[in-house]
C-alpha positions as protocol buffer text, in pm:
chain_id: "A"
residue {
  index: 1
  type: MET
  ca { x: -381 y: -1703 z: -72 }
}
residue {
  index: 2
  type: PRO
  ca { x: -100 y: -1848 z: 139 }
}
residue {
  index: 3
  type: HIS
  ca { x: 98 y: -1522 z: 176 }
}
residue {
  index: 4
  type: GLU
  ca { x: -197 y: -1290 z: 226 }
}
residue {
  index: 5
  type: LEU
  ca { x: -138 y: -1016 z: 482 }
}
residue {
  index: 6
  type: SER
  ca { x: -389 y: -1000 z: 765 }
}
residue {
  index: 7
  type: ASP
  ca { x: -623 y: -705 z: 811 }
}
residue {
  index: 8
  type: GLU
  ca { x: -425 y: -614 z: 1124 }
}
residue {
  index: 9
  type: VAL
  ca { x: -100 y: -593 z: 926 }
}
residue {
  index: 10
  type: LEU
  ca { x: -267 y: -383 z: 655 }
}
residue {
  index: 11
  type: LEU
  ca { x: -397 y: -144 z: 920 }
}
residue {
  index: 12
  type: GLU
  ca { x: -50 y: -119 z: 1075 }
}
residue {
  index: 13
  type: LEU
  ca { x: 96 y: -36 z: 733 }
}
residue {
  index: 14
  type: ALA
  ca { x: -171 y: 229 z: 681 }
}
residue {
  index: 15
  type: ASP
  ca { x: -93 y: 375 z: 1024 }
}
residue {
  index: 16
  type: GLU
  ca { x: 276 y: 386 z: 935 }
}
residue {
  index: 17
  type: LEU
  ca { x: 199 y: 568 z: 611 }
}
residue {
  index: 18
  type: ARG
  ca { x: -10 y: 819 z: 805 }
}
residue {
  index: 19
  type: ARG
  ca { x: 275 y: 870 z: 1055 }
}
residue {
  index: 20
  type: LEU
  ca { x: 524 y: 923 z: 774 }
}
residue {
  index: 21
  type: ALA
  ca { x: 287 y: 1167 z: 603 }
}
residue {
  index: 22
  type: GLY
  ca { x: 268 y: 1363 z: 928 }
}
residue {
  index: 23
  type: GLU
  ca { x: 648 y: 1376 z: 944 }
}
residue {
  index: 24
  type: LEU
  ca { x: 655 y: 1492 z: 584 }
}
residue {
  index: 25
  type: THR
  ca { x: 401 y: 1767 z: 653 }
}
residue {
  index: 26
  type: ARG
  ca { x: 592 y: 1889 z: 958 }
}
residue {
  index: 27
  type: GLY
  ca { x: 918 y: 1883 z: 764 }
}
residue {
  index: 28
  type: LEU
  ca { x: 769 y: 2083 z: 478 }
}
residue {
  index: 29
  type: ARG
  ca { x: 633 y: 2346 z: 717 }
}
residue {
  index: 30
  type: GLN
  ca { x: 977 y: 2375 z: 877 }
}
residue {
  index: 31
  type: HIS
  ca { x: 1157 y: 2378 z: 539 }
}
residue {
  index: 32
  type: ARG
  ca { x: 1358 y: 2070 z: 639 }
}
residue {
  index: 33
  type: VAL
  ca { x: 1436 y: 1900 z: 309 }
}
residue {
  index: 34
  type: LEU
  ca { x: 1637 y: 1600 z: 429 }
}
residue {
  index: 35
  type: PRO
  ca { x: 1374 y: 1473 z: 677 }
}
residue {
  index: 36
  type: CYS
  ca { x: 1110 y: 1518 z: 405 }
}
residue {
  index: 37
  type: LEU
  ca { x: 1310 y: 1304 z: 165 }
}
residue {
  index: 38
  type: SER
  ca { x: 1360 y: 1046 z: 437 }
}
residue {
  index: 39
  type: SER
  ca { x: 985 y: 1026 z: 505 }
}
residue {
  index: 40
  type: LEU
  ca { x: 904 y: 1002 z: 135 }
}
residue {
  index: 41
  type: THR
  ca { x: 1161 y: 728 z: 80 }
}
residue {
  index: 42
  type: ALA
  ca { x: 1023 y: 528 z: 373 }
}
residue {
  index: 43
  type: MET
  ca { x: 670 y: 551 z: 229 }
}
residue {
  index: 44
  type: PHE
  ca { x: 747 y: 357 z: -88 }
}
residue {
  index: 45
  type: PRO
  ca { x: 791 y: 8 z: 65 }
}
residue {
  index: 46
  type: ALA
  ca { x: 481 y: 39 z: 283 }
}
residue {
  index: 47
  type: GLN
  ca { x: 277 y: 174 z: -7 }
}
residue {
  index: 48
  type: ARG
  ca { x: 397 y: -108 z: -234 }
}
residue {
  index: 49
  type: MET
  ca { x: 312 y: -373 z: 25 }
}
residue {
  index: 50
  type: LEU
  ca { x: -39 y: -230 z: 71 }
}
residue {
  index: 51
  type: THR
  ca { x: -93 y: -200 z: -304 }
}
residue {
  index: 52
  type: ASP
  ca { x: 24 y: -557 z: -368 }
}
residue {
  index: 53
  type: ALA
  ca { x: -183 y: -702 z: -83 }
}
residue {
  index: 54
  type: LEU
  ca { x: -502 y: -521 z: -183 }
}
residue {
  index: 55
  type: THR
  ca { x: -447 y: -601 z: -552 }
}
residue {
  index: 56
  type: ALA
  ca { x: -409 y: -969 z: -464 }
}
residue {
  index: 57
  type: ARG
  ca { x: -740 y: -955 z: -276 }
}
residue {
  index: 58
  type: VAL
  ca { x: -918 y: -794 z: -571 }
}
residue {
  index: 59
  type: VAL
  ca { x: -771 y: -1039 z: -821 }
}
residue {
  index: 60
  type: GLY
  ca { x: -842 y: -1333 z: -590 }
}
residue {
  index: 61
  type: ALA
  ca { x: -1201 y: -1221 z: -537 }
}
residue {
  index: 62
  type: GLY
  ca { x: -1247 y: -1172 z: -910 }
}
residue {
  index: 63
  type: ARG
  ca { x: -1113 y: -1517 z: -990 }
}
residue {
  index: 64
  type: ALA
  ca { x: -1333 y: -1678 z: -727 }
}
residue {
  index: 65
  type: ALA
  ca { x: -1640 y: -1503 z: -868 }
}
residue {
  index: 66
  type: THR
  ca { x: -1560 y: -1571 z: -1235 }
}
residue {
  index: 67
  type: PRO
  ca { x: -1594 y: -1926 z: -1370 }
}
residue {
  index: 68
  type: ASP
  ca { x: -1372 y: -1838 z: -1669 }
}
residue {
  index: 69
  type: ASN
  ca { x: -1045 y: -1725 z: -1511 }
}
residue {
  index: 70
  type: SER
  ca { x: -883 y: -1654 z: -1847 }
}
residue {
  index: 71
  type: ARG
  ca { x: -1036 y: -1305 z: -1848 }
}
residue {
  index: 72
  type: ALA
  ca { x: -894 y: -1210 z: -1508 }
}
residue {
  index: 73
  type: THR
  ca { x: -619 y: -952 z: -1548 }
}
residue {
  index: 74
  type: ASP
  ca { x: -366 y: -790 z: -1321 }
}
residue {
  index: 75
  type: VAL
  ca { x: -506 y: -488 z: -1139 }
}
residue {
  index: 76
  type: GLY
  ca { x: -307 y: -165 z: -1133 }
}
residue {
  index: 77
  type: TYR
  ca { x: -383 y: 180 z: -1002 }
}
residue {
  index: 78
  type: ILE
  ca { x: -749 y: 272 z: -1015 }
}
């Protein structure tokens, strides 16, 4: 895969999601709605990038292991 994200980048994205989740938790405890919405909104792009990258790895691994690629399908949420 030419545009595959490295393991290091995936870990950085996961760390960012964890940081944003911490901000969200703190905001909820303090009843601060706007910062919570900000954290949630910032999670979507990182989550999408991780989902797409990991899906590409699963699909790529499945195609490499299957001689008949016509049965390979797009992977969604598990």
